N, C-alpha and C positions, 0 to 999 in steps of 0.2 A: 553391696551390703548397705542396708539402711540402719541407722542408729536411732533409737528412741530414748529421749532423756526427759525425765520428769523434774519439774521445779515446783517448789512450795513457796507461794508468793506471800503468805501471811500465816501467822500462828496465833491462836487464841488459847489462853490457859483456862479452859473449861474441861472438867473431868469427863463430861459426856462425849467430847469430841477429840480429846487430846490423842487418842489412839490413831487418828488419821494424820496427824502432823509428823513431819520428819524433822526433828530438831536436835540440836546439840545440847549437851548438858555439861556445865562447867562448875567447878567448885570455886568459891571465893577465898582469897588469901589476904591477910593483912600485910601490907608492904610499908616499911618505914623509910622515909627520905629526909635528908637534911638539905636545906636551901644553901647553895653556894653563892659566891660573889657574882657570878654571871647573871643570876636571876634576882639579885637584890632589887627590890622595888618593882618587880615585874608582876604580871597577873598570874594567878594560880594555874589557869588553863594552859598557858604557854609552858610552864615548868612541867606539868604532868604529861602533856601531849608530846613533849620532847623526851621525857623519861620513858614513856610507853608509846612508841611510834604508831601502834595499831589502835590507839584510843582515839576515837573520833570526837568531834565537837559535840555531837548529839549524845554520845555515851558519857562524855564528861558531865554535861548538864543533868543527865539522868542520875549519875552517881551523886551529884550535889542534891538533887531532889530527894534521893533516898537517904541522905545524911550519912553517906558512907565515907566521908572525909573529915579528918580532924586536923586542926592546926594548933600546936602546943596544947594538946589535950582537949580542945574545945571543938565540938561538932559545928560545921558551917554548912550553909545552903546558898551561898553567893560566891561569885567569882571575884575574890578579894585580892588585894595586893599582898605579896609575900616579901619577907625580908631575910637578910643573911642569918643563918643558923636556926631559922624556924624549923620546927620538927613537924613533918607532915605524915600522917597515917592515912592510908587509903585501903579500903577493902575492895579488892578488884578480882575479877574472874581470871583464872589461870590462863585463859586464851590470850589475855593481853600482857601477861608476863613474858611469854615467849611463844607466840602463835605457831612458829615453825614446828614445834614439838607437839602440837595439838591438832595437826591437820587430820581431818576425818577422811581417810582414804577408803573410798567405796569400792574401787577396783584398781588393780594394777597388773600389768604384764610388761614384756620387754618393749612394747610399742606405745602404750598409752597409760595415762594416769588419770583416774577420775576422782575428784575431790568433792565432798559435800560442803559447799560454801556456806558459812553462817551469814546472817544478816549484818548490816552495818559494816560491810567490808567490800571495797571495790575489787574487781577482778584484775585490773591492770593499774599501773601508776605507782606513785611512791607509797610505801607501806601497804601494799595491796596483797591479795591472795598470791599473785605471781611472785612477789617479793619473798614471801615465806616459803613457797615451793622451791624457789631457786636456792634459798638458804639451806633447806633440808636436803636437797638433791644436788648439792654443790660438787659432788664427786663424779657426776655424769659428764661425759664429753660434750653432750648437747644439752643446753638448758631447756627443760620442758616448757613449752609455750602453749598458752590457752588457744583453743580453736574457736571459741565463741565467748560471749560475755553475758553477764547477768547484771541487773540493776543492783545498786548498793544494798537496798533493803530486801532483796529477794534471797531466800534460802533455796539452794538446789545444787544439782550436779554440774560441775564444770570439767570438761575433757581437756587434758593437756597431752600434746604430742611429745614423744621422747626422742624423735628423730625428724629430720627435715622431710623425708619422703612421706611419713605418716601425716605430718602437718599439712603437706600439700594435698594429700588425698582427702583429708577431712575438710580442708578449706573448699575443695571442689564440691564435696557433698553439700556443704552449706550453700554454695552458689546455685547448684542445680536442685536444691530443696529435697534431696533424698535423706537429709538429716532431719528427722521428725522430732519436734519438741512439744511436750505437753506440760501444762502448768496446773497445779492443784491450788485452789484458793478457797478460803472461808469468807463468805460474804454475808451481809446483813439481810435478814428477812427470808420469807419462804416464797417459792415460785408457784404460780397457778399451774394446774395440770397441763394446760396448753402451752405453757412457757418453759417447760422443764428441759428443753433443748432448743437451740436456735442459732442464728447468725446475726451478729451486730455489724452493720456496714455503715459506719459513721466516720467522716473525715476528722482528723486530729491536727491541731495546730498549737503552737506555743502561746501561752497566756500573755496578754499584753503586760508589759513592764516586768516580765519574769523570764529568766533564762532556764528555769528548771520545770515549772509547772506547765501542764498541758491541758487542753480543753477541746470539746467538740466545736468545730468551726466549719461552716460550709465551704470556706476557702482553704481549708487545711489539706493535708496529704491523705490519700486513700488509706483506710485502715479497716481490716476485716478480722473479726474474732468469732470463732465457733465455740459454743459452750454446751455443756451437758451437766445436769444436776445429778450428783452421785448419791447424796443423802441429805435429808432435811431434818431440822430440829425446830423447837418452838420459835426461836428468833434468828437462827442462822441456817445457812445452807453450805454444803460442800460441793464445789463445782470444778469440773475439769474443763480447761480451756486449751484450744489450739489456735495458732495464729497463721493467717495467710500473709500478713505483713508484720513488720517488726518496728512499730513506732515506739518512741519513748513513752513509758508508762501506759502502754496501750490497754492492758487488761484493767488497770486501775481506772482509767478514764471511761472505758466502755461499760464496765459493770456499774459505775456510778451513774452513767447516762440512762441505764434501764432501772434505776432506783434500787440497786443492790450493791452498794459500795463495799469495797474490801474492808475487812476489820483489821485494825492495826494491833 
């Protein structure tokens, strides 16, 4: 049995193409916090990220930019020092208040659990999607385990096995490549008719002086991406991608290399 999973690597809030995106919708709530002695003189981000374990550094600064944080009644846009008994008001999406109760379950039976992962969340590690799955499914004899991973900023489906046998079966499918993964991306620009489908075969390596960023490099690892344009707009295109290899940020690097970078 082969399994096909679609991932959505980027979302753009344009009314003419939003119907193609698969995104989660959350309501914002106002949360009131009082600084205790432990955080007296500490930075605001430390306090908030400890208070909301799923709040990433990127989202913290996004919240600052949106002026969704008040200290003692005053809106702020910088990561300031905080002090004992400061009153902090933060307008935050309910997914960060308790993500375990906002898991978007796409499919579930006695063997597998498929979750639609939001962006800005790791699949594994501390305060990850797996953390919240384990919290919500703590009553099961076997903790559901992810059978594959997605980049932090990728939205898409993640399959969790609910028993060891299924985990082993799905892991074998991943190894023998009967586990088919497809990605849907919104990219910049329109494609010429002769370029509406194709294969990008360009090696990828880590950027110099970076542990995260990747680039095209003749001395890099083999990387092959197949793509097909699904629909085009004035300035954007909806593209389906499938990978022969699984390099870090492969789609992002390859689409940029053919002058159609992903839209954040």
